[in-house]
ChimeraX commands (.cxc) that place a marker at each C-alpha (Angstrom):
marker #1 position -2.68,-75.30,-31.56 radius 0.5
marker #1 position -4.34,-78.72,-31.67 radius 0.5
marker #1 position -7.85,-78.42,-33.10 radius 0.5
marker #1 position -10.56,-81.06,-33.08 radius 0.5
marker #1 position -13.30,-80.61,-35.67 radius 0.5
marker #1 position -16.24,-82.86,-34.73 radius 0.5
marker #1 position -19.39,-83.02,-36.80 radius 0.5
marker #1 position -22.45,-85.12,-37.50 radius 0.5
marker #1 position -24.27,-84.72,-40.78 radius 0.5
marker #1 position -27.08,-86.88,-42.10 radius 0.5
marker #1 position -27.75,-84.70,-45.17 radius 0.5
marker #1 position -24.42,-83.09,-46.01 radius 0.5
marker #1 position -25.24,-79.58,-44.74 radius 0.5
marker #1 position -23.16,-79.81,-41.56 radius 0.5
marker #1 position -20.39,-81.63,-43.41 radius 0.5
marker #1 position -20.02,-78.60,-45.72 radius 0.5
marker #1 position -19.52,-76.39,-42.66 radius 0.5
marker #1 position -17.07,-78.82,-41.04 radius 0.5
marker #1 position -15.08,-79.01,-44.26 radius 0.5
marker #1 position -14.82,-75.21,-44.41 radius 0.5
marker #1 position -13.74,-75.09,-40.76 radius 0.5
marker #1 position -10.98,-77.61,-41.48 radius 0.5
marker #1 position -9.81,-75.87,-44.66 radius 0.5
marker #1 position -9.68,-72.47,-42.98 radius 0.5
marker #1 position -7.87,-73.61,-39.84 radius 0.5
marker #1 position -5.30,-75.53,-41.90 radius 0.5
marker #1 position -4.77,-72.51,-44.19 radius 0.5
marker #1 position -4.09,-70.48,-41.04 radius 0.5
marker #1 position -1.33,-72.94,-40.09 radius 0.5
marker #1 position -3.05,-75.10,-37.48 radius 0.5
marker #1 position -3.20,-78.87,-37.13 radius 0.5
marker #1 position -6.79,-80.09,-37.43 radius 0.5
marker #1 position -8.26,-83.51,-36.71 radius 0.5
marker #1 position -11.70,-83.86,-38.31 radius 0.5
marker #1 position -13.98,-86.66,-37.16 radius 0.5
marker #1 position -17.56,-87.52,-38.02 radius 0.5
marker #1 position -19.37,-88.18,-34.76 radius 0.5
marker #1 position -20.66,-91.69,-34.23 radius 0.5
marker #1 position -21.87,-93.13,-30.97 radius 0.5
marker #1 position -18.80,-95.40,-30.73 radius 0.5
marker #1 position -16.18,-92.78,-31.69 radius 0.5
marker #1 position -13.15,-92.99,-29.39 radius 0.5
marker #1 position -11.94,-89.46,-28.75 radius 0.5
marker #1 position -10.32,-87.55,-25.89 radius 0.5
marker #1 position -11.75,-84.03,-25.99 radius 0.5
marker #1 position -9.25,-82.90,-23.37 radius 0.5
marker #1 position -6.34,-83.63,-25.72 radius 0.5
marker #1 position -7.26,-80.58,-27.83 radius 0.5
marker #1 position -6.87,-76.85,-27.29 radius 0.5
marker #1 position -9.86,-75.91,-29.43 radius 0.5
marker #1 position -12.87,-77.97,-30.44 radius 0.5
marker #1 position -15.47,-77.20,-33.09 radius 0.5
marker #1 position -18.54,-79.41,-32.58 radius 0.5
marker #1 position -21.50,-79.34,-34.94 radius 0.5
marker #1 position -24.59,-81.25,-35.91 radius 0.5
marker #1 position -27.71,-80.90,-37.94 radius 0.5
marker #1 position -30.89,-80.32,-35.97 radius 0.5
marker #1 position -33.36,-83.18,-35.75 radius 0.5
marker #1 position -36.50,-82.52,-33.73 radius 0.5
marker #1 position -34.76,-79.65,-31.87 radius 0.5
marker #1 position -31.73,-81.73,-30.85 radius 0.5
marker #1 position -28.46,-82.87,-32.39 radius 0.5
marker #1 position -28.51,-86.21,-34.22 radius 0.5
marker #1 position -28.97,-89.41,-32.19 radius 0.5
marker #1 position -25.32,-90.48,-32.72 radius 0.5
marker #1 position -24.23,-87.18,-31.14 radius 0.5
marker #1 position -26.58,-87.63,-28.20 radius 0.5
marker #1 position -25.32,-91.17,-27.58 radius 0.5
marker #1 position -21.66,-90.19,-27.96 radius 0.5
marker #1 position -22.00,-87.21,-25.62 radius 0.5
marker #1 position -23.85,-89.31,-23.02 radius 0.5
marker #1 position -21.07,-91.92,-23.09 radius 0.5
marker #1 position -18.32,-89.28,-22.91 radius 0.5
marker #1 position -20.11,-87.49,-20.07 radius 0.5
marker #1 position -20.17,-90.72,-18.04 radius 0.5
marker #1 position -16.53,-91.50,-18.86 radius 0.5
marker #1 position -15.29,-88.05,-17.90 radius 0.5
marker #1 position -17.38,-88.09,-14.72 radius 0.5
marker #1 position -15.94,-91.47,-13.72 radius 0.5
marker #1 position -12.39,-90.16,-14.34 radius 0.5
marker #1 position -13.02,-87.10,-12.16 radius 0.5
marker #1 position -12.94,-84.54,-14.97 radius 0.5
marker #1 position -16.48,-83.34,-14.28 radius 0.5
marker #1 position -16.50,-81.58,-10.93 radius 0.5
marker #1 position -18.95,-79.57,-8.85 radius 0.5
marker #1 position -19.08,-75.93,-9.96 radius 0.5
marker #1 position -17.49,-76.94,-13.31 radius 0.5
marker #1 position -14.23,-74.99,-12.87 radius 0.5
marker #1 position -13.09,-73.29,-16.07 radius 0.5
marker #1 position -9.94,-74.32,-17.89 radius 0.5
marker #1 position -8.85,-71.28,-19.92 radius 0.5
marker #1 position -6.58,-73.51,-22.03 radius 0.5
marker #1 position -9.59,-75.39,-23.47 radius 0.5
marker #1 position -11.96,-73.65,-25.87 radius 0.5
marker #1 position -14.98,-74.70,-27.90 radius 0.5
marker #1 position -17.31,-73.47,-30.62 radius 0.5
marker #1 position -20.62,-75.31,-30.91 radius 0.5
marker #1 position -22.73,-74.98,-34.05 radius 0.5
marker #1 position -25.58,-76.48,-36.01 radius 0.5
marker #1 position -27.18,-76.43,-39.41 radius 0.5
marker #1 position -30.95,-76.08,-39.34 radius 0.5
marker #1 position -33.95,-75.41,-41.55 radius 0.5
marker #1 position -36.25,-73.73,-39.06 radius 0.5
marker #1 position -39.34,-74.32,-41.16 radius 0.5
marker #1 position -41.76,-73.75,-38.27 radius 0.5
marker #1 position -40.23,-71.33,-35.75 radius 0.5
marker #1 position -36.90,-70.34,-37.29 radius 0.5
marker #1 position -33.73,-70.35,-35.24 radius 0.5
marker #1 position -35.69,-71.23,-32.10 radius 0.5
marker #1 position -35.81,-74.81,-33.40 radius 0.5
marker #1 position -32.01,-74.93,-33.37 radius 0.5
marker #1 position -31.19,-73.37,-29.99 radius 0.5
marker #1 position -31.81,-76.56,-27.94 radius 0.5
marker #1 position -29.42,-78.57,-30.14 radius 0.5
marker #1 position -26.56,-76.13,-29.67 radius 0.5
marker #1 position -27.22,-75.75,-25.95 radius 0.5
marker #1 position -27.31,-79.55,-25.58 radius 0.5
marker #1 position -23.90,-79.97,-27.22 radius 0.5
marker #1 position -22.42,-77.07,-25.29 radius 0.5
marker #1 position -23.26,-78.62,-21.93 radius 0.5
marker #1 position -20.69,-81.40,-22.16 radius 0.5
marker #1 position -17.95,-78.88,-22.84 radius 0.5
marker #1 position -19.20,-76.53,-20.13 radius 0.5
marker #1 position -19.09,-79.38,-17.62 radius 0.5
marker #1 position -15.49,-80.09,-18.68 radius 0.5
marker #1 position -14.50,-76.46,-18.10 radius 0.5
marker #1 position -14.10,-75.41,-21.73 radius 0.5
marker #1 position -14.56,-71.73,-22.50 radius 0.5
marker #1 position -17.42,-71.36,-24.96 radius 0.5
marker #1 position -16.22,-69.02,-27.71 radius 0.5
marker #1 position -19.28,-69.23,-29.90 radius 0.5
marker #1 position -22.66,-70.71,-30.69 radius 0.5
marker #1 position -23.23,-70.68,-34.42 radius 0.5
marker #1 position -26.56,-71.26,-36.17 radius 0.5
marker #1 position -26.18,-71.92,-39.88 radius 0.5
marker #1 position -29.13,-72.30,-42.24 radius 0.5
marker #1 position -29.30,-75.51,-44.26 radius 0.5
marker #1 position -31.79,-76.73,-46.83 radius 0.5
marker #1 position -34.00,-79.75,-46.30 radius 0.5
marker #1 position -33.21,-83.14,-47.81 radius 0.5
marker #1 position -34.45,-85.46,-49.34 radius 0.5
marker #1 position -36.60,-84.56,-52.30 radius 0.5
marker #1 position -39.91,-85.19,-50.51 radius 0.5
marker #1 position -39.06,-82.41,-48.03 radius 0.5
marker #1 position -38.11,-79.79,-50.64 radius 0.5
marker #1 position -41.30,-77.80,-49.90 radius 0.5
marker #1 position -39.92,-77.16,-46.43 radius 0.5
marker #1 position -36.94,-75.41,-48.04 radius 0.5
marker #1 position -39.21,-72.90,-49.77 radius 0.5
marker #1 position -42.33,-72.51,-47.65 radius 0.5
marker #1 position -41.08,-72.15,-44.10 radius 0.5
marker #1 position -40.33,-69.33,-41.71 radius 0.5
marker #1 position -36.80,-68.96,-43.11 radius 0.5
marker #1 position -38.04,-68.23,-46.63 radius 0.5
marker #1 position -36.33,-69.93,-49.56 radius 0.5
marker #1 position -33.29,-71.73,-48.16 radius 0.5
marker #1 position -32.67,-73.91,-51.20 radius 0.5
marker #1 position -28.96,-74.58,-51.68 radius 0.5
marker #1 position -27.90,-73.46,-48.22 radius 0.5
marker #1 position -25.43,-73.46,-46.75 radius 0.5
marker #1 position -24.24,-71.71,-49.88 radius 0.5
marker #1 position -20.90,-70.10,-50.70 radius 0.5
marker #1 position -21.81,-66.88,-48.85 radius 0.5
marker #1 position -22.65,-68.92,-45.73 radius 0.5
marker #1 position -19.38,-70.84,-46.01 radius 0.5
marker #1 position -17.42,-67.62,-46.48 radius 0.5
marker #1 position -19.02,-66.42,-43.24 radius 0.5
marker #1 position -17.89,-69.65,-41.55 radius 0.5
marker #1 position -14.33,-69.07,-42.74 radius 0.5
marker #1 position -14.31,-65.52,-41.39 radius 0.5
marker #1 position -15.69,-66.71,-38.04 radius 0.5
marker #1 position -13.00,-69.40,-37.83 radius 0.5
marker #1 position -10.27,-66.84,-38.54 radius 0.5
marker #1 position -11.65,-64.64,-35.77 radius 0.5
marker #1 position -11.80,-67.54,-33.29 radius 0.5
marker #1 position -8.20,-68.48,-34.09 radius 0.5
marker #1 position -7.10,-65.00,-32.98 radius 0.5
marker #1 position -8.55,-65.49,-29.47 radius 0.5
marker link #1:1,2 radius 0.2
marker link #1:2,3 radius 0.2
marker link #1:3,4 radius 0.2
marker link #1:4,5 radius 0.2
marker link #1:5,6 radius 0.2
marker link #1:6,7 radius 0.2
marker link #1:7,8 radius 0.2
marker link #1:8,9 radius 0.2
marker link #1:9,10 radius 0.2
marker link #1:10,11 radius 0.2
marker link #1:11,12 radius 0.2
marker link #1:12,13 radius 0.2
marker link #1:13,14 radius 0.2
marker link #1:14,15 radius 0.2
marker link #1:15,16 radius 0.2
marker link #1:16,17 radius 0.2
marker link #1:17,18 radius 0.2
marker link #1:18,19 radius 0.2
marker link #1:19,20 radius 0.2
marker link #1:20,21 radius 0.2
marker link #1:21,22 radius 0.2
marker link #1:22,23 radius 0.2
marker link #1:23,24 radius 0.2
marker link #1:24,25 radius 0.2
marker link #1:25,26 radius 0.2
marker link #1:26,27 radius 0.2
marker link #1:27,28 radius 0.2
marker link #1:28,29 radius 0.2
marker link #1:29,30 radius 0.2
marker link #1:30,31 radius 0.2
marker link #1:31,32 radius 0.2
marker link #1:32,33 radius 0.2
marker link #1:33,34 radius 0.2
marker link #1:34,35 radius 0.2
marker link #1:35,36 radius 0.2
marker link #1:36,37 radius 0.2
marker link #1:37,38 radius 0.2
marker link #1:38,39 radius 0.2
marker link #1:39,40 radius 0.2
marker link #1:40,41 radius 0.2
marker link #1:41,42 radius 0.2
marker link #1:42,43 radius 0.2
marker link #1:43,44 radius 0.2
marker link #1:44,45 radius 0.2
marker link #1:45,46 radius 0.2
marker link #1:46,47 radius 0.2
marker link #1:47,48 radius 0.2
marker link #1:48,49 radius 0.2
marker link #1:49,50 radius 0.2
marker link #1:50,51 radius 0.2
marker link #1:51,52 radius 0.2
marker link #1:52,53 radius 0.2
marker link #1:53,54 radius 0.2
marker link #1:54,55 radius 0.2
marker link #1:55,56 radius 0.2
marker link #1:56,57 radius 0.2
marker link #1:57,58 radius 0.2
marker link #1:58,59 radius 0.2
marker link #1:59,60 radius 0.2
marker link #1:60,61 radius 0.2
marker link #1:61,62 radius 0.2
marker link #1:62,63 radius 0.2
marker link #1:63,64 radius 0.2
marker link #1:64,65 radius 0.2
marker link #1:65,66 radius 0.2
marker link #1:66,67 radius 0.2
marker link #1:67,68 radius 0.2
marker link #1:68,69 radius 0.2
marker link #1:69,70 radius 0.2
marker link #1:70,71 radius 0.2
marker link #1:71,72 radius 0.2
marker link #1:72,73 radius 0.2
marker link #1:73,74 radius 0.2
marker link #1:74,75 radius 0.2
marker link #1:75,76 radius 0.2
marker link #1:76,77 radius 0.2
marker link #1:77,78 radius 0.2
marker link #1:78,79 radius 0.2
marker link #1:79,80 radius 0.2
marker link #1:80,81 radius 0.2
marker link #1:81,82 radius 0.2
marker link #1:82,83 radius 0.2
marker link #1:83,84 radius 0.2
marker link #1:84,85 radius 0.2
marker link #1:85,86 radius 0.2
marker link #1:86,87 radius 0.2
marker link #1:87,88 radius 0.2
marker link #1:88,89 radius 0.2
marker link #1:89,90 radius 0.2
marker link #1:90,91 radius 0.2
marker link #1:91,92 radius 0.2
marker link #1:92,93 radius 0.2
marker link #1:93,94 radius 0.2
marker link #1:94,95 radius 0.2
marker link #1:95,96 radius 0.2
marker link #1:96,97 radius 0.2
marker link #1:97,98 radius 0.2
marker link #1:98,99 radius 0.2
marker link #1:99,100 radius 0.2
marker link #1:100,101 radius 0.2
marker link #1:101,102 radius 0.2
marker link #1:102,103 radius 0.2
marker link #1:103,104 radius 0.2
marker link #1:104,105 radius 0.2
marker link #1:105,106 radius 0.2
marker link #1:106,107 radius 0.2
marker link #1:107,108 radius 0.2
marker link #1:108,109 radius 0.2
marker link #1:109,110 radius 0.2
marker link #1:110,111 radius 0.2
marker link #1:111,112 radius 0.2
marker link #1:112,113 radius 0.2
marker link #1:113,114 radius 0.2
marker link #1:114,115 radius 0.2
marker link #1:115,116 radius 0.2
marker link #1:116,117 radius 0.2
marker link #1:117,118 radius 0.2
marker link #1:118,119 radius 0.2
marker link #1:119,120 radius 0.2
marker link #1:120,121 radius 0.2
marker link #1:121,122 radius 0.2
marker link #1:122,123 radius 0.2
marker link #1:123,124 radius 0.2
marker link #1:124,125 radius 0.2
marker link #1:125,126 radius 0.2
marker link #1:126,127 radius 0.2
marker link #1:127,128 radius 0.2
marker link #1:128,129 radius 0.2
marker link #1:129,130 radius 0.2
marker link #1:130,131 radius 0.2
marker link #1:131,132 radius 0.2
marker link #1:132,133 radius 0.2
marker link #1:133,134 radius 0.2
marker link #1:134,135 radius 0.2
marker link #1:135,136 radius 0.2
marker link #1:136,137 radius 0.2
marker link #1:137,138 radius 0.2
marker link #1:138,139 radius 0.2
marker link #1:139,140 radius 0.2
marker link #1:140,141 radius 0.2
marker link #1:141,142 radius 0.2
marker link #1:142,143 radius 0.2
marker link #1:143,144 radius 0.2
marker link #1:144,145 radius 0.2
marker link #1:145,146 radius 0.2
marker link #1:146,147 radius 0.2
marker link #1:147,148 radius 0.2
marker link #1:148,149 radius 0.2
marker link #1:149,150 radius 0.2
marker link #1:150,151 radius 0.2
marker link #1:151,152 radius 0.2
marker link #1:152,153 radius 0.2
marker link #1:153,154 radius 0.2
marker link #1:154,155 radius 0.2
marker link #1:155,156 radius 0.2
marker link #1:156,157 radius 0.2
marker link #1:157,158 radius 0.2
marker link #1:158,159 radius 0.2
marker link #1:159,160 radius 0.2
marker link #1:160,161 radius 0.2
marker link #1:161,162 radius 0.2
marker link #1:162,163 radius 0.2
marker link #1:163,164 radius 0.2
marker link #1:164,165 radius 0.2
marker link #1:165,166 radius 0.2
marker link #1:166,167 radius 0.2
marker link #1:167,168 radius 0.2
marker link #1:168,169 radius 0.2
marker link #1:169,170 radius 0.2
marker link #1:170,171 radius 0.2
marker link #1:171,172 radius 0.2
marker link #1:172,173 radius 0.2
marker link #1:173,174 radius 0.2
marker link #1:174,175 radius 0.2
marker link #1:175,176 radius 0.2
marker link #1:176,177 radius 0.2
marker link #1:177,178 radius 0.2
view
């Protein structure tokens, strides 16, 4: 199975998750291409059987490089005829979309729009959505540390931690069985 592991991480939280996804999938015997998302990344999503796509959450959305990349890809795939009315499903193409978030104000509700945003490109391309993952991540830099201890999520210092990353590995193993 050809796996694409896309991520954007401004603080390192999402990179930790992407690294665990890559390690787990490789340990399970799969070929994995891991790419940090930038707005000018050249990638053919349709060349992969399974895609993991993740970003940190910034003002309820994925990072700006993700938004710009996905907008460009959406236009390219539309122009090539890959985005069609009724978005027919392609059962050979699968995706997991995830984020890391702090949720200081309203918890996971702050992260839902980011995951839904990323999922739309894949839905339009006919990918089967196998999961939407919301992973807690501490705030960076130092001047935001209070947000890691005083928000709705409680004390999230150090997250994603090893327990979170073990959970990621177990989720990846489960997805690989589908």
